[in-house]
N, C-alpha and C positions, 0 to 999 in steps of 0.2 A: 214574147221573150227570144233573142238574138235578133245579130244585129243584120245580119243577110237574111234570113229563113223567113223573119219578119213580109221581106216584100214580095211573097209567095203569096197565091191563093189561098191556100190555105193556112189558115194562121199557128204560128204553135202561142200557149201560153204558160206563164207561169201565174199560180196562185196564192194568195197566204188563206189560212183559217184562221177564222176568232179564237179555235185556239189550240196546242195540239192535239192530234189525231194518227191511227196508225190506219191505214187505208190499205187494205187489201192483206195484212199482215206486215208491212214494211216499216213497219218501226215509227214509231212517234215523233210527228211533226207538226210543221204548222207550215210551209213551204214545199210546194208540188211544181213537179215539170209535167205538162204535155208536149209532146214531142212530134210532128203534123208529119213528118220522114214526105215533103211532097215530093223530092227530088228520088222518092225511093217509090217506083210502083209495086215492087212488093212487101212491103208495110213490114219487110221482116229483119232488114239487116244493123238496125240499131237491136234489135231485140236479140239477135243472134249473137251479137258479140257482146255484152252488156253479159247475157245468161253465160257464155265461153269463159268471161272474164274472171267469176264466183266459180265457176267449177274447178281452173287453173289456180282459184285458191289468195287471187289478187285483194291483197288486205281492203280495206274500205272498199269492194265494188260495189258499185249502182245497181239496184234492183229494181224492177221494173213491172211491168202490166197489162195488157193492151185493154182499151177503154172507149167503148161506143160514146160520144160528147152529145148534147143538147147543149143548146145556149138561147135561151127566152122562150124557149118552144121547138126550136128550129135544128134538127141533127145537121151537126158538123163535121161526122165523119166517124172513122177508126182513128183514135192515136194511139200512144205509147207513155203512159201514164208511166215518170219516174220519179225516185228522189232527187232531192237537190244536191250538188253537191257542195258542202259547207260544215263548217265548224258546227258540232255536236255531237248530244253522247252515242245520239244514235245514226249520227253519220258519218265522220272523220273524228273522231274523241281526241283532240288534240290539246294544247292551251285555247284560250281566247283570247288574244291580244287585244281585238278589239273592246271586252268588257274591262281590260284592265287598263287601255287607253282612257275611257269613260272615264275608271274612276277618277284618274288622277284631271280630268279636262272639265266633267262635269256633264251630264244627260239633261236633255238631248245635244249629242257630241255638236258643237260648233266650228268645224273641219279647218274652215278659213278658205282663201282661193290654191288650188292647184297648183303649182308652180313646176315651168319644165326646165331647169338646167343641162347645158351642154358642154361647158367645159369643167373641167376637176377629173377625179379619178377615174370617172364611167363616161363613156360618150353622152350616154342619155341617161339622167335619173330628173323624173316626174312623181312630186310629193306635197304635201300640204306639211311644211316645213312651224304654222304656225302651233301646234300641237305640240302640249309639251308630254313626256315617254315616261312610261314607267319603270320602275327598277329592273325588270328582265326585257326585252325586247328580240333576246332569240325566238320565240315563238309563242303561237303557234300562227304561221303562213299558208294559203294556201294559192298557189300561182299558174299561169301555163306559158308554158311557150307559145309565141306566137308568129305568125308573118311578119317581115321587116315594117311593109308598109303603114302596118296598124298600128305601131307603138311610131311612125312619123305621120300619120296622118290622123287618129283618133288620137283627143286630149284625156287618156286613160292614166292612173298612176301604175308605176313599173319604172324600168329600164332598158341598156343595152347593154350586153358586155361588150368586152375590148373586144373578143372574137365574132362579136357581131350577131348574139343569140338575144334575140327581143324577148322579153316575159314584163308579162301583166301579172300586176298583185291585187287578185282575187279579194280574199282577206287578211290583215281587215282592209276596209271597205275603205277608208280613209288612212293611207300607211304616212305616219308623220316622215323627214327625212332621213331621219337615225336611222328608223327602220327599214326602210325601203335603201339604204347604204348598204346596213345589214346584211341582206339579204342577197344585194347585188354582188356586196364580197364574197358571201359563200358560197352563191353560184358561181362567180369566177375561181373562185379558187378550186371548186370540184370540177369542171371544163377546163382549166388548166393541168390537174391534175391526170384526167381524162387520155389529154392530148399528150403527156408527156410521154418516152418512147419506153420508160419503167414505172411508168404509172406511179409517179410520187410528184408532190406537189414542189418546184423546185428551191421556193423560199421553208415552206413550212415543214417541210420533210414529212407529211401525211401521204400514206395513200388511197388510190382512189375510192377503195371502200370506208377509210373514215370519215370521207364526204357524203355517201351514198350505201344506200339498201340496196347491194347486188344482184335479191332476189326477185323485188317490185322491178326494176331495170331489164331484167332478163322477163321476165313474161310480159311487161307490156312492149318490148319489141316482137315478142313470138308473136303475142296481138294482133301487132302493126300489119305485121311480113306475111300472117296466116292472111288477115282480112283484105291485104293489098291497100290500103285504106291514104287515097289520094292526097288527105292533110296530115300524115305523120312528118311531125318537126317542122309541119307549116302552120299550125293552129289548134285548140282547144287540147293539148298536151297537156295534162294537168302533175303538178308536182305538190308535197304538201310539205310541211317541216314542224316540229315537237320542238318545243320549248327544250335548251341545253339539259333542264336539269332532269328531264325525262326521257329526252334521247336525240341526238346531235346528229344526225342520219337525217338526208335528203329522200321521199321516196316518191316514186313516180308512179303516177293511178291519180283517182279512178279513170277508169277507159270511159272515152263519150266521143261522139259523136262520128257513125258511120253508114251517114246516107252515100255518101260517094265513096263505096267499098264495094269489092266483093265484084271489079268491071264494071260499077256502074259509074265510068269515065272514060270509057274506050274512045269517045271523040278527042282524050285527050293524051291520047299513047298510052291508055296502061289497059292490060289485058286482063281477061278472068284467073289466068295460069297463076 
């Protein structure tokens, strides 16, 4: 797993069990992640930050445990086994828009081709316009703020706001055009409210607190500042949103990807302090 880290000698993995199980007491799920921590010789940075996120009370923070890994009888090294960031009762318990989309399109889902649009309300929208939509498309979503080139160079579902924020949509896996546009519009309004001098969106009249959960965003900022994370606002910055029927706010988190933190990027001008 991992677009960048899979190039390294020690491979990271995602594996799927035949049925849900609770591994090391981390809640039942079929899908799990093994982080290789190849670029972190201490093998501690990810674990320290993930556990700190849980200690400060970040909602739906990822659990983890060290694990010795053997494959076909060959020892692969010490890994960090973690929960996968995904929608689920034992993970991020929000509405499952992907399942609702399947109900109106059929299973297995045939999303059709992914389509990129660069003219219209947003500088870039990439979605699956062949899909039909369920009645409620307000959630749930899991997305990541990504580096600008990622949305440009990779054919992945997501969008770019007028202010240049690049966002990848992780769930649903195949967002329809209406779903991608809905989330793009909501995040754009949140961003514009945050950037307004009085914190109020100039057109909707909503304050930024009506768009985002201030506690989770503050906790995530403190985590990133404390860990001196090189990828802060550059990649792997997760956001999630439930259906408006349950909770209209956008939440920051869970925390993820801290190999390049705590001074592990001194060659790029970042000190441990």
